[in-house]
LUMBAFI-622020 format. One line per 2 residues: number of its first residue (from 1); their letters; for each residue x, y, z of N, C-alpha, C. Coordinates in Angstrom, 3 decimals. Layout:
% residues N
NUM> a> X:Y:Z:X:Y:Z:X:Y:Z ~ ...
//
This chain:
% residues 277
1> ml> -7.596:23.739:-4.058:-7.289:22.319:-3.970:-8.555:21.473:-3.840 ~ -9.479:21.967:-3.044:-10.746:21.231:-2.887:-11.492:21.134:-4.205
3> rl> -11.389:22.198:-5.007:-12.055:22.194:-6.320:-11.446:21.123:-7.225 ~ -10.117:21.014:-7.212:-9.431:20.017:-8.029:-9.794:18.604:-7.581
5> lq> -9.852:18.418:-6.266:-10.188:17.100:-5.725:-11.631:16.731:-6.044 ~ -12.507:17.714:-5.985:-13.919:17.476:-6.298:-14.091:17.043:-7.756
7> ie> -13.347:17.676:-8.647:-13.410:17.319:-10.076:-13.019:15.854:-10.282 ~ -11.944:15.436:-9.611:-11.447:14.058:-9.773:-12.435:13.038:-9.231
9> fi> -13.020:13.313:-8.069:-13.951:12.349:-7.472:-15.252:12.265:-8.257 ~ -15.642:13.353:-8.884:-16.840:13.311:-9.747:-16.563:12.407:-10.946
11> kl> -15.364:12.542:-11.534:-14.986:11.688:-12.666:-14.990:10.213:-12.262 ~ -14.398:9.921:-11.113:-14.296:8.533:-10.666:-15.662:7.949:-10.337
13> wn> -16.492:8.735:-9.682:-17.790:8.221:-9.251:-18.746:8.033:-10.430 ~ -18.521:8.770:-11.488:-19.366:8.608:-12.677:-18.886:7.475:-13.590
15> nr> -17.742:6.880:-13.232:-17.234:5.729:-13.977:-17.634:4.461:-13.220 ~ -18.455:3.637:-13.844:-19.031:2.468:-13.160:-17.960:1.499:-12.678
17> as> -16.982:1.214:-13.532:-15.927:0.271:-13.160:-15.114:0.784:-11.971 ~ -14.768:2.082:-11.989:-14.006:2.669:-10.884:-14.804:2.626:-9.590
19> ki> -16.102:2.921:-9.697:-16.961:2.907:-8.514:-17.000:1.514:-7.886 ~ -17.133:0.481:-8.708:-17.193:-0.901:-8.203:-15.872:-1.289:-7.540
21> li> -14.752:-0.914:-8.176:-13.439:-1.252:-7.630:-13.176:-0.538:-6.297 ~ -13.566:0.729:-6.214:-13.361:1.490:-4.973:-14.186:0.887:-3.840
23> is> -15.452:0.583:-4.112:-16.319:-0.026:-3.096:-15.773:-1.393:-2.684 ~ -15.343:-2.190:-3.677:-14.790:-3.520:-3.391:-13.551:-3.415:-2.510
25> yf> -12.726:-2.403:-2.779:-11.503:-2.207:-2.004:-11.817:-1.975:-0.532 ~ -12.763:-1.088:-0.253:-13.076:-0.783:1.143:-13.847:-1.918:1.812
27> vl> -14.600:-2.671:1.047:-15.238:-3.870:1.600:-14.167:-4.878:2.013 ~ -13.145:-5.031:1.178:-12.053:-5.952:1.500:-11.269:-5.487:2.734
29> lt> -11.085:-4.167:2.877:-10.412:-3.657:4.070:-11.198:-4.022:5.325 ~ -12.516:-3.970:5.210:-13.374:-4.323:6.345:-13.345:-5.823:6.610
31> si> -13.143:-6.607:5.552:-13.218:-8.066:5.675:-12.132:-8.651:6.559 ~ -11.132:-7.838:6.934:-10.111:-8.322:7.852:-10.762:-8.773:9.156
33> al> -11.948:-8.182:9.449:-12.672:-8.568:10.663:-13.154:-10.012:10.597 ~ -13.338:-10.535:9.385:-13.816:-11.911:9.236:-12.789:-12.924:9.723
35> va> -11.527:-12.493:9.800:-10.479:-13.389:10.302:-10.814:-13.843:11.720 ~ -11.489:-12.960:12.471:-11.846:-13.281:13.854:-12.820:-14.454:13.938
37> ai> -13.525:-14.716:12.832:-14.534:-15.778:12.844:-13.957:-17.147:12.471 ~ -12.676:-17.190:12.081:-12.074:-18.458:11.648:-11.865:-19.372:12.850
39> kf> -12.544:-20.523:12.827:-12.429:-21.514:13.894:-12.317:-22.904:13.291 ~ -11.519:-23.745:13.926:-11.433:-25.153:13.544:-11.696:-25.997:14.782
41> di> -12.725:-26.794:14.731:-13.040:-27.717:15.815:-13.058:-29.130:15.246 ~ -11.927:-29.811:15.337:-11.806:-31.174:14.814:-11.455:-32.092:15.976
43> gp> -12.457:-32.702:16.562:-12.239:-33.565:17.721:-11.640:-32.780:18.869 ~ -10.494:-33.223:19.378:-9.865:-32.511:20.505:-9.147:-31.238:20.092
45> ik> -8.975:-31.054:18.778:-8.254:-29.879:18.285:-9.221:-28.714:18.100 ~ -9.025:-27.689:18.887:-9.863:-26.496:18.785:-8.957:-25.305:18.511
47> fh> -9.208:-24.624:17.397:-8.348:-23.515:16.984:-9.208:-22.315:16.642 ~ -8.979:-21.206:17.319:-9.671:-19.945:17.052:-8.600:-18.892:16.769
49> la> -8.563:-18.424:15.528:-7.477:-17.535:15.097:-7.390:-16.271:15.941 ~ -8.541:-15.720:16.317:-8.540:-14.480:17.098:-7.883:-14.677:18.460
51> eq> -7.852:-15.932:18.948:-7.258:-16.201:20.259:-5.745:-16.382:20.183 ~ -5.181:-16.329:18.971:-3.735:-16.485:18.801:-2.977:-15.172:18.996
53> gi> -3.709:-14.101:19.305:-3.074:-12.823:19.619:-2.929:-11.871:18.453 ~ -3.533:-12.209:17.283:-3.348:-11.324:16.125:-4.080:-9.994:16.295
55> fn> -5.062:-9.949:17.204:-5.800:-8.709:17.431:-5.415:-8.049:18.756 ~ -4.315:-8.489:19.326:-3.829:-7.843:20.544:-3.178:-6.509:20.211
57> fp> -3.411:-5.505:21.053:-2.639:-4.267:20.949:-1.257:-4.543:21.516 ~ -0.182:-3.986:20.938:-0.146:-3.152:19.728:0.111:-3.960:18.450
59> yi> 0.191:-5.303:18.593:0.510:-6.157:17.435:-0.471:-5.952:16.287 ~ -1.719:-5.632:16.595:-2.758:-5.491:15.560:-2.409:-4.424:14.533
61> wh> -1.703:-3.369:14.948:-1.328:-2.313:13.998:-0.372:-2.865:12.951 ~ 0.532:-3.716:13.374:1.489:-4.337:12.455:0.783:-5.338:11.548
63> fn> 0.000:-6.218:12.131:-0.662:-7.286:11.368:-1.634:-6.717:10.335 ~ -2.501:-5.820:10.743:-3.533:-5.307:9.828:-2.963:-4.442:8.706
65> tf> -1.966:-3.636:9.011:-1.390:-2.800:7.946:-0.638:-3.660:6.928 ~ -0.005:-4.729:7.391:0.711:-5.627:6.476:-0.272:-6.355:5.562
67> it> -1.335:-6.907:6.144:-2.306:-7.696:5.376:-3.101:-6.819:4.412 ~ -3.624:-5.702:4.892:-4.489:-4.866:4.052:-3.720:-4.166:2.934
69> af> -2.403:-4.058:3.071:-1.603:-3.426:2.003:-1.689:-4.216:0.704 ~ -1.977:-5.517:0.783:-2.096:-6.327:-0.434:-3.303:-5.915:-1.281
71> fk> -4.310:-5.321:-0.641:-5.529:-4.944:-1.365:-5.346:-3.686:-2.206 ~ -4.180:-3.056:-2.092:-3.934:-1.805:-2.817:-3.993:-1.980:-4.326
73> lf> -3.886:-3.207:-4.811:-3.940:-3.465:-6.250:-5.286:-3.044:-6.841 ~ -6.352:-3.091:-6.040:-7.665:-2.652:-6.526:-7.624:-1.173:-6.887
75> la> -7.031:-0.363:-6.001:-6.953:1.069:-6.286:-5.897:1.362:-7.347 ~ -4.895:0.484:-7.480:-3.912:0.648:-8.554:-4.605:0.582:-9.909
77> iv> -5.549:-0.352:-10.041:-6.317:-0.470:-11.287:-7.139:0.791:-11.520 ~ -7.718:1.325:-10.449:-8.511:2.554:-10.563:-7.638:3.712:-11.050
79> iv> -6.434:3.818:-10.507:-5.558:4.951:-10.831:-5.052:4.887:-12.271 ~ -4.601:3.711:-12.714:-4.124:3.623:-14.099:-5.286:3.759:-15.079
81> sm> -6.465:3.262:-14.696:-7.650:3.418:-15.550:-8.077:4.883:-15.616 ~ -7.919:5.576:-14.494:-8.249:6.992:-14.422:-7.443:7.778:-15.459
83> ma> -6.151:7.461:-15.577:-5.316:8.160:-16.552:-5.625:7.703:-17.973 ~ -5.873:6.412:-18.153:-6.207:5.897:-19.484:-7.482:6.550:-20.003
85> ne> -8.464:6.727:-19.120:-9.726:7.357:-19.515:-9.535:8.825:-19.886 ~ -8.592:9.484:-19.219:-8.309:10.888:-19.535:-7.857:11.023:-20.992
87> ys> -7.033:10.062:-21.437:-6.534:10.090:-22.809:-7.585:9.603:-23.805 ~ -8.234:8.476:-23.496:-9.188:7.901:-24.454:-10.441:8.761:-24.610
89> nk> -10.888:9.378:-23.522:-12.074:10.242:-23.591:-11.736:11.690:-23.911 ~ -10.436:11.983:-24.015:-9.934:13.329:-24.322:-10.358:14.373:-23.280
91> ti> -10.652:13.913:-22.051:-11.017:14.863:-20.997:-9.814:15.679:-20.551 ~ -8.612:15.099:-20.678:-7.409:15.846:-20.305:-7.260:17.082:-21.184
93> kq> -7.513:16.921:-22.475:-7.420:18.051:-23.402:-8.509:19.075:-23.109 ~ -9.707:18.572:-22.786:-10.823:19.464:-22.489:-10.568:20.251:-21.213
95> nl> -10.001:19.580:-20.209:-9.674:20.265:-18.957:-8.686:21.402:-19.183 ~ -7.693:21.147:-20.050:-6.690:22.180:-20.340:-7.293:23.328:-21.138
97> id> -8.224:23.004:-22.059:-8.923:24.042:-22.830:-9.776:24.905:-21.898 ~ -10.379:24.246:-20.887:-11.251:24.963:-19.948:-10.492:25.814:-18.941
99> gl> -9.168:25.790:-19.016:-8.379:26.686:-18.173:-7.550:26.018:-17.094 ~ -7.611:24.691:-17.004:-6.801:23.978:-16.023:-5.375:23.861:-16.563
101> sk> -4.404:24.291:-15.781:-3.012:24.177:-16.233:-2.534:22.739:-16.053 ~ -1.429:22.406:-16.740:-0.885:21.050:-16.604:-0.416:20.795:-15.169
103> ke> 0.076:21.842:-14.517:0.499:21.711:-13.125:-0.703:21.404:-12.234 ~ -1.806:22.094:-12.457:-3.024:21.851:-11.682:-3.590:20.462:-11.976
105> fi> -3.452:20.010:-13.214:-3.948:18.683:-13.586:-3.195:17.607:-12.806 ~ -1.862:17.693:-12.768:-1.063:16.722:-12.017:-1.342:16.853:-10.528
107> ls> -1.513:18.081:-10.057:-1.820:18.296:-8.638:-3.135:17.612:-8.268 ~ -4.125:17.698:-9.155:-5.423:17.062:-8.883:-5.266:15.545:-8.771
109> kf> -4.405:14.964:-9.607:-4.154:13.520:-9.549:-3.406:13.154:-8.266 ~ -2.421:13.982:-7.902:-1.667:13.714:-6.675:-2.563:13.837:-5.443
111> lt> -3.464:14.807:-5.463:-4.406:14.950:-4.355:-5.320:13.730:-4.250 ~ -5.683:13.167:-5.399:-6.508:11.951:-5.406:-5.735:10.790:-4.797
113> vt> -4.473:10.649:-5.214:-3.602:9.592:-4.675:-3.455:9.738:-3.161 ~ -3.206:10.974:-2.709:-3.039:11.242:-1.280:-4.323:10.962:-0.521
115> sf> -5.457:11.337:-1.106:-6.756:11.106:-0.461:-7.042:9.619:-0.305 ~ -6.783:8.846:-1.361:-6.962:7.397:-1.282:-6.109:6.814:-0.162
117> sl> -4.863:7.280:-0.069:-3.937:6.761:0.946:-4.390:7.139:2.349 ~ -4.814:8.395:2.513:-5.233:8.873:3.830:-6.526:8.210:4.284
119> is> -7.506:8.117:3.382:-8.784:7.480:3.729:-8.562:6.008:4.072 ~ -7.701:5.336:3.305:-7.386:3.927:3.590:-6.768:3.780:4.972
121> ti> -5.844:4.681:5.314:-5.173:4.623:6.614:-6.162:4.841:7.749 ~ -7.032:5.827:7.602:-8.053:6.085:8.633:-8.982:4.888:8.758
123> fv> -9.350:4.308:7.617:-10.252:3.161:7.600:-9.631:1.977:8.354 ~ -8.357:1.694:8.068:-7.659:0.598:8.742:-7.513:0.896:10.235
125> fv> -7.266:2.152:10.580:-7.166:2.541:11.992:-8.471:2.250:12.731 ~ -9.595:2.648:12.142:-10.904:2.456:12.791:-11.229:0.972:12.936
127> vs> -11.051:0.203:11.849:-11.336:-1.237:11.896:-10.441:-1.925:12.925 ~ -9.157:-1.570:12.935:-8.211:-2.186:13.874:-8.545:-1.818:15.311
129> mi> -8.931:-0.571:15.528:-9.289:-0.128:16.871:-10.497:-0.904:17.398 ~ -11.500:-1.077:16.551:-12.707:-1.815:16.958:-12.360:-3.275:17.274
131> lg> -11.608:-3.917:16.387:-11.227:-5.318:16.597:-10.356:-5.462:17.844 ~ -9.446:-4.518:18.038:-8.574:-4.569:19.203:-9.340:-4.415:20.502
133> li> -10.285:-3.480:20.531:-11.071:-3.265:21.743:-11.938:-4.478:22.077 ~ -12.317:-5.240:21.042:-13.147:-6.430:21.263:-12.300:-7.633:21.691
135> ys> -11.164:-7.846:21.024:-10.418:-9.097:21.193:-9.088:-8.972:21.942 ~ -8.549:-7.778:22.063:-7.218:-7.656:22.655:-7.221:-7.986:24.145
137> dy> -6.136:-8.625:24.587:-5.959:-8.917:26.011:-5.398:-7.713:26.755 ~ -4.956:-6.707:26.000:-4.334:-5.529:26.618:-5.090:-4.275:26.182
139> ne> -5.651:-3.582:27.161:-6.467:-2.411:26.831:-5.986:-1.124:27.512 ~ -4.744:-1.138:28.012:-4.205:0.092:28.590:-3.905:1.079:27.465
141> ls> -4.184:2.346:27.700:-4.018:3.370:26.659:-2.587:3.416:26.135 ~ -1.614:3.249:27.042:-0.214:3.315:26.611:0.118:2.185:25.640
143> ii> -0.541:1.037:25.806:-0.314:-0.097:24.904:-1.104:0.073:23.611 ~ -2.353:0.520:23.742:-3.216:0.699:22.562:-2.562:1.636:21.555
145> fs> -1.990:2.736:22.024:-1.475:3.765:21.119:0.043:3.678:20.912 ~ 0.616:2.517:21.200:2.014:2.305:20.842:2.082:1.608:19.484
147> dl> 3.206:1.702:18.847:3.439:1.106:17.518:2.559:1.699:16.416 ~ 2.074:2.913:16.611:1.250:3.544:15.563:2.078:3.949:14.347
149> ef> 3.390:3.787:14.434:4.221:4.103:13.270:3.913:3.180:12.094 ~ 3.294:2.036:12.370:2.902:1.149:11.269:1.825:1.790:10.400
151> ll> 0.991:2.630:10.990:-0.012:3.364:10.205:0.666:4.411:9.317 ~ 1.706:5.060:9.841:2.481:5.998:9.018:3.137:5.247:7.860
153> gf> 3.732:4.091:8.169:4.345:3.283:7.123:3.327:2.856:6.076 ~ 2.139:2.504:6.517:1.058:2.099:5.612:0.673:3.249:4.684
155> fv> 0.521:4.446:5.251:0.153:5.623:4.462:1.222:5.946:3.417 ~ 2.478:5.964:3.836:3.579:6.285:2.920:3.705:5.208:1.837
157> kl> 3.506:3.962:2.232:3.587:2.840:1.288:2.529:2.978:0.197 ~ 1.296:3.264:0.591:0.222:3.436:-0.391:0.472:4.647:-1.276
159> mg> 0.893:5.745:-0.682:1.114:6.960:-1.455:2.220:6.748:-2.493 ~ 3.288:6.053:-2.108:4.360:5.767:-3.041:3.909:4.854:-4.169
161> ff> 3.163:3.805:-3.812:2.702:2.838:-4.813:1.713:3.479:-5.782 ~ 0.780:4.257:-5.262:-0.216:4.899:-6.131:0.434:5.959:-7.017
163> sf> 1.463:6.631:-6.515:2.190:7.609:-7.330:2.922:6.908:-8.474 ~ 3.461:5.732:-8.211:4.108:4.925:-9.246:3.090:4.537:-10.315
165> cl> 1.896:4.107:-9.873:0.832:3.735:-10.811:0.387:4.934:-11.638 ~ 0.321:6.101:-11.005:-0.052:7.322:-11.720:0.983:7.629:-12.804
167> fl> 2.249:7.532:-12.457:3.330:7.763:-13.424:3.233:6.787:-14.596 ~ 2.976:5.511:-14.306:2.854:4.506:-15.366:1.651:4.790:-16.256
169> gi> 0.558:5.255:-15.632:-0.639:5.589:-16.404:-0.392:6.725:-17.379 ~ 0.404:7.703:-16.966:0.741:8.827:-17.848:1.772:8.402:-18.889
171> lv> 2.718:7.575:-18.478:3.775:7.129:-19.380:3.237:6.251:-20.511 ~ 2.373:5.304:-20.183:1.934:4.290:-21.142:0.598:4.631:-21.807
173> kr> -0.270:5.355:-21.087:-1.565:5.826:-21.603:-2.645:4.748:-21.701 ~ -2.300:3.491:-21.542:-3.278:2.404:-21.623:-3.205:1.604:-20.338
175> sa> -4.358:1.394:-19.706:-4.376:0.768:-18.380:-3.791:-0.634:-18.398 ~ -4.134:-1.446:-19.406:-3.634:-2.824:-19.468:-2.115:-2.836:-19.595
177> fa> -1.576:-1.964:-20.451:-0.130:-1.899:-20.637:0.561:-1.352:-19.389 ~ -0.084:-0.390:-18.724:0.497:0.174:-17.501:0.591:-0.888:-16.407
179> lg> -0.467:-1.689:-16.255:-0.439:-2.772:-15.268:0.577:-3.836:-15.665 ~ 0.689:-4.088:-16.971:1.695:-5.023:-17.453:3.102:-4.539:-17.148
181> fl> 3.328:-3.230:-17.320:4.628:-2.642:-17.020:4.933:-2.766:-15.527 ~ 3.894:-2.611:-14.689:4.061:-2.749:-13.236:4.532:-4.158:-12.886
183> il> 3.919:-5.156:-13.514:4.306:-6.555:-13.284:5.741:-6.793:-13.769 ~ 6.068:-6.229:-14.947:7.420:-6.377:-15.480:8.463:-5.742:-14.555
185> wf> 8.105:-4.585:-13.990:9.046:-3.916:-13.087:9.250:-4.736:-11.819 ~ 8.171:-5.358:-11.341:8.273:-6.240:-10.176:9.222:-7.406:-10.479
187> af> 9.054:-7.987:-11.669:9.923:-9.094:-12.089:11.366:-8.612:-12.258 ~ 11.551:-7.387:-12.777:12.876:-6.820:-12.974:13.604:-6.661:-11.641
189> eg> 12.908:-6.154:-10.633:13.539:-5.995:-9.321:13.908:-7.356:-8.731 ~ 13.050:-8.362:-8.963:13.361:-9.706:-8.498:14.592:-10.268:-9.196
191> fv> 14.704:-9.996:-10.496:15.867:-10.454:-11.269:17.143:-9.777:-10.780 ~ 17.064:-8.464:-10.561:18.234:-7.717:-10.079:18.661:-8.238:-8.709
193> rg> 17.677:-8.494:-7.837:17.985:-9.045:-6.510:18.751:-10.371:-6.653 ~ 18.250:-11.246:-7.521:18.877:-12.543:-7.709:20.297:-12.422:-8.238
195> mi> 20.512:-11.521:-9.188:21.842:-11.343:-9.772:22.826:-10.753:-8.762 ~ 22.347:-9.759:-7.983:23.222:-9.146:-6.978:23.607:-10.183:-5.916
197> rw> 22.615:-10.952:-5.489:22.870:-11.972:-4.452:23.820:-13.047:-4.968 ~ 23.699:-13.384:-6.221:24.497:-14.455:-6.821:25.933:-14.013:-7.091
199> kl> 26.081:-12.800:-7.623:27.385:-12.367:-8.119:28.166:-11.453:-7.167 ~ 27.446:-10.694:-6.316:28.142:-9.614:-5.624:28.166:-9.728:-4.103
201> fd> 26.974:-9.781:-3.474:26.915:-9.569:-2.027:26.241:-10.724:-1.299 ~ 26.330:-10.648:0.045:25.582:-11.591:0.871:24.141:-11.113:1.015
203> gd> 23.337:-11.856:1.764:21.913:-11.555:1.866:21.614:-10.183:2.450 ~ 22.295:-9.812:3.558:22.027:-8.532:4.223:22.400:-7.349:3.333
205> tt> 23.549:-7.445:2.663:23.986:-6.358:1.779:23.052:-6.238:0.579 ~ 22.622:-7.384:0.051:21.669:-7.377:-1.064:20.376:-6.691:-0.663
207> da> 19.866:-7.004:0.538:18.637:-6.374:1.024:18.817:-4.862:1.155 ~ 19.996:-4.447:1.621:20.274:-3.013:1.783:20.280:-2.306:0.431
209> vm> 20.908:-2.928:-0.563:20.949:-2.334:-1.910:19.552:-2.281:-2.516 ~ 18.798:-3.385:-2.398:17.459:-3.449:-2.984:16.486:-2.498:-2.287
211> gf> 16.833:-2.079:-1.087:15.985:-1.131:-0.371:15.881:0.219:-1.049 ~ 16.743:0.483:-2.045:16.686:1.742:-2.780:15.855:1.627:-4.059
213> fp> 15.420:0.425:-4.414:14.533:0.244:-5.563:13.096:0.496:-5.115 ~ 12.269:1.110:-5.976:10.957:1.585:-5.517:10.058:0.534:-4.883
215> ln> 9.785:-0.575:-5.567:8.861:-1.567:-5.022:9.434:-2.251:-3.784 ~ 10.727:-2.524:-3.805:11.363:-3.123:-2.628:11.357:-2.154:-1.448
217> am> 11.560:-0.880:-1.733:11.535:0.126:-0.668:10.159:0.182:-0.011 ~ 9.115:0.095:-0.849:7.744:0.104:-0.307:7.469:-1.150:0.512
219> wk> 7.967:-2.293:0.015:7.753:-3.558:0.717:8.442:-3.556:2.087 ~ 9.653:-2.991:2.143:10.438:-3.015:3.373:9.873:-2.114:4.467
221> li> 8.965:-1.210:4.117:8.408:-0.313:5.129:7.724:-1.077:6.260 ~ 6.991:-2.156:5.882:6.291:-2.963:6.888:6.715:-4.415:6.701
223> de> 7.530:-4.912:7.620:8.004:-6.294:7.529:6.882:-7.273:7.887 ~ 7.081:-8.539:7.490:6.064:-9.545:7.804:5.883:-9.642:9.324
225> pf> 4.637:-9.791:9.790:4.382:-9.805:11.230:4.263:-11.201:11.839 ~ 4.245:-12.246:11.026:3.870:-13.579:11.515:4.885:-14.147:12.498
227> sr> 6.175:-13.872:12.276:7.195:-14.415:13.174:7.161:-13.756:14.553 ~ 6.339:-12.709:14.722:6.197:-12.072:16.031:5.179:-12.788:16.913
229> ln> 4.329:-13.627:16.297:3.291:-14.322:17.059:3.907:-15.246:18.108 ~ 3.284:-15.295:19.267:3.794:-16.141:20.350:3.830:-17.613:19.945
231> av> 2.792:-18.048:19.211:2.731:-19.449:18.784:3.909:-19.788:17.871 ~ 4.245:-18.883:16.965:5.366:-19.103:16.049:6.686:-19.076:16.817
233> qs> 6.807:-18.146:17.758:8.023:-18.060:18.568:8.220:-19.329:19.391 ~ 7.124:-19.864:19.931:7.208:-21.080:20.750:7.676:-22.270:19.929
235> va> 7.104:-22.420:18.721:7.506:-23.512:17.840:8.979:-23.372:17.464 ~ 9.394:-22.140:17.176:10.790:-21.890:16.801:11.735:-22.253:17.948
237> nq> 11.356:-21.909:19.174:12.194:-22.219:20.334:12.323:-23.721:20.549 ~ 11.232:-24.437:20.275:11.234:-25.885:20.462:12.187:-26.591:19.505
239> ig> 12.368:-26.010:18.319:13.258:-26.641:17.335:14.633:-25.956:17.310 ~ 14.838:-25.084:18.295:16.147:-24.464:18.437:16.415:-23.285:17.526
241> et> 15.372:-22.699:16.975:15.519:-21.536:16.105:15.070:-20.281:16.841 ~ 15.645:-19.163:16.451:15.221:-17.879:17.008:15.060:-16.859:15.885
243> fe> 14.113:-15.952:16.085:13.899:-14.874:15.108:14.483:-13.595:15.680 ~ 15.498:-13.077:15.016:16.098:-11.820:15.440:15.875:-10.797:14.332
245> md> 14.715:-10.181:14.373:14.338:-9.227:13.324:13.985:-7.884:13.938 ~ 14.271:-6.855:13.196:13.870:-5.502:13.584:12.605:-5.174:12.795
247> yg> 11.468:-5.185:13.474:10.184:-5.017:12.791:9.759:-3.563:12.649 ~ 10.512:-2.636:13.203:10.085:-1.245:13.241:10.045:-0.571:11.870
249> vh> 9.302:0.537:11.826:9.253:1.390:10.631:10.312:2.475:10.818 ~ 11.341:2.461:9.971:12.489:3.339:10.168:12.382:4.606:9.316
251> wy> 12.923:5.688:9.863:12.814:6.995:9.200:13.471:6.984:7.825 ~ 14.591:6.273:7.687:15.296:6.280:6.399:14.508:5.498:5.343
253> ev> 13.767:4.462:5.760:12.919:3.729:4.818:11.754:4.601:4.357 ~ 11.182:5.349:5.292:10.114:6.289:4.948:10.634:7.346:3.985
255> li> 11.839:7.853:4.256:12.440:8.903:3.432:12.673:8.420:2.000 ~ 13.118:7.175:1.842:13.354:6.620:0.500:12.062:6.572:-0.302
257> vv> 10.984:6.105:0.330:9.700:6.008:-0.379:9.137:7.396:-0.684 ~ 9.295:8.331:0.248:8.849:9.710:0.005:9.625:10.308:-1.170
259> aw> 10.931:10.019:-1.242:11.753:10.506:-2.356:11.257:9.920:-3.678 ~ 10.939:8.631:-3.706:10.396:8.012:-4.913:9.047:8.613:-5.288
261> tf> 8.236:8.913:-4.288:6.937:9.553:-4.554:7.132:10.881:-5.261 ~ 8.075:11.679:-4.759:8.389:12.965:-5.391:8.877:12.755:-6.825
263> if> 9.750:11.766:-7.024:10.289:11.483:-8.364:9.158:11.099:-9.323 ~ 8.236:10.260:-8.877:7.141:9.819:-9.739:6.204:10.972:-10.108
265> iy> 5.887:11.812:-9.125:4.968:12.928:-9.386:5.642:13.965:-10.280 ~ 6.905:14.277:-9.997:7.625:15.256:-10.818:7.815:14.727:-12.241
267> ss> 8.115:13.432:-12.366:8.281:12.825:-13.688:6.964:12.835:-14.458 ~ 5.867:12.627:-13.753:4.546:12.679:-14.389:4.284:14.075:-14.953
269> ys> 4.628:15.085:-14.152:4.444:16.466:-14.603:5.350:16.790:-15.790 ~ 6.602:16.328:-15.730:7.546:16.572:-16.817:7.077:15.922:-18.126
271> ll> 6.571:14.707:-18.032:6.049:14.008:-19.219:4.875:14.776:-19.805 ~ 3.967:15.188:-18.932:2.766:15.888:-19.408:3.125:17.234:-20.017
273> kk> 4.110:17.903:-19.441:4.500:19.226:-19.930:5.133:19.159:-21.323 ~ 5.843:18.052:-21.592:6.529:17.920:-22.877:5.626:17.426:-23.987
275> rd> 4.509:16.796:-23.623:3.650:16.199:-24.631:2.720:17.219:-25.271 ~ 2.482:17.022:-26.553:1.514:17.841:-27.277:0.166:17.130:-27.208
277> l> -0.719:17.647:-26.379:-2.011:16.985:-26.176:-3.061:17.507:-27.155
//
């Protein structure tokens, strides 16, 4: 397995565009720390974002995993480009001639996807831990290490999304078309949501049904964290509104995304096995 992973990382690192995108991605993950520097001092109005509790333990695990998940599009481009390059440079055919089986080829791609997801999760954990230790009002160990399920949700979310991108890269063979298909699928799920809500069910039932669609399932793993902020809760109470949301990462949501990950990887292997390369 290490040999397969080494082959993939050598390919990626020797590709200039992939190298720039990977570095940019991890720089952006680190840039979440810049949020702490946001201050507004306009006369009597003084606002420091870090003082609003976004870096408090355990809330920071929820906030950072939700925000940094948006940066996954950088690695999505790397993954679909990785497959496009395999076809355009004919390295996939050369790898098979050199003795790599189609099963090992897909395994090497899946290991790359898993590695990206795991490294991203560790990276977010380290950055969040540092920011929390600096800015959090709560530093008890029991509080620091609670709500770590958001990191599990983050890892599963990335792994599912990257597996989808890998499948699209194999299906379409061209990075631009694969990314276009990803956008179309996003629009398709939005259209289906609208039609179901309009014709069939209420909002809660629609959300439950859409939770079985791949992109919606990944999105639902980590709910928005902003309504948990004390400042937002206070404003809501003043106008007579309340937020009654379950923000947790649930086992059945994780299971749905893991199932989609398996479907995408198995489908990728099935496509590759049937094709004459």
